[in-house]
N, C-alpha and C positions, 0 to 999 in steps of 0.2 A: 549073194547079196545083190539086190537090184539097185540100179542107179536112178530109178524113177522117183520123182518128187511129186507128191500130190498137193495140189493147191486147191484149197476149198474157199468158197465164198463166205459171206457172213453167216453165222449160225442163225437158224430161224428163231424168232422170239415168240413165246407163247401168246403174247398180247397181239401179235400180228395175224393170228389165225382168225377165221371168220366167227363172229359172235362170241369172242372171248373178251373178258373184262381186263382192262389195263390195270396192272398191279401198281404202277408207279403213280405218285401224285405230283408234287412240285419238285421232287428231287431230280437232279440232272441225270440224263441217260448216259451210261458209259459209252466210250468211243467204239467199243467192239459191237455194241448193239445198234449203233446209228446207221441208218441207211436212207436212201432217197436223194433227191437233188433239189436245188432251188427251182428248177424248171417245174417240177411237180407241184411245189407250193404256189408258184406263179399261176399255173393253170387253175388251181382250186380257187385262188383269190380272184382271178379274172372272171371265172364262172359265177362266183357269188356276187360280185359287184355289177356284172352286166344286167342282172335281174333288177337291181335297185335303180340303175340308170334308166332302164326302159320304163319302169313304173314312174319315176320322176318326170321323164320326158312326156309320157302320156298324160300325167296329171297337169303339167304346165300347158300342154296343148288344149286340154279341155277346160282348165280353170282360168286361163288368161283372159278370154273374152268375157267370162262371168265377172272377173275382178274389174275389168275396165267398165263394164256396165254398171256395177255397183258403185264404182267411184264416180261415174257420171250422175247417178241418182243422188249421191251424197252432195255433189256440187249443186245440184238443183235445189235441194233442201236448204243448203247454206245460203243460196241467193234469195230464196223465198223468205227465209228468216231474217236476212239482212234488210230486205225491202220492207218487211212488216215492222222492223225496228225503226226504220226511217220514217214511216208513215204514222207511227204511234202518236206523236204529239198532235197531229192534225186529225186524229180519228174522230173527235167530237164534231168537227166540221163535216166530215163525210157521213156521219150518222144522221145529221140533220137533213141531208138531201134526200 
């Protein structure tokens, strides 16, 4: 009889194989089939979010001057409209000139 003890790692799960369909839906995964670490999830999350951050930053850099320019145009129209409202009672006087 041998005194060797074999220690095996987690058993491979069929769903972990390449191009295999996951059999589970919303039911919890048993402890024996769980693997991975929070670090792996953090790397996936960081990689996914860094793309959105770069897109948002680029959109703000390109869009901010356009928004300021449009806001300036809106203020111009507001001032022109306000002045025309002030002049409206005296319009017949100016039309006669």
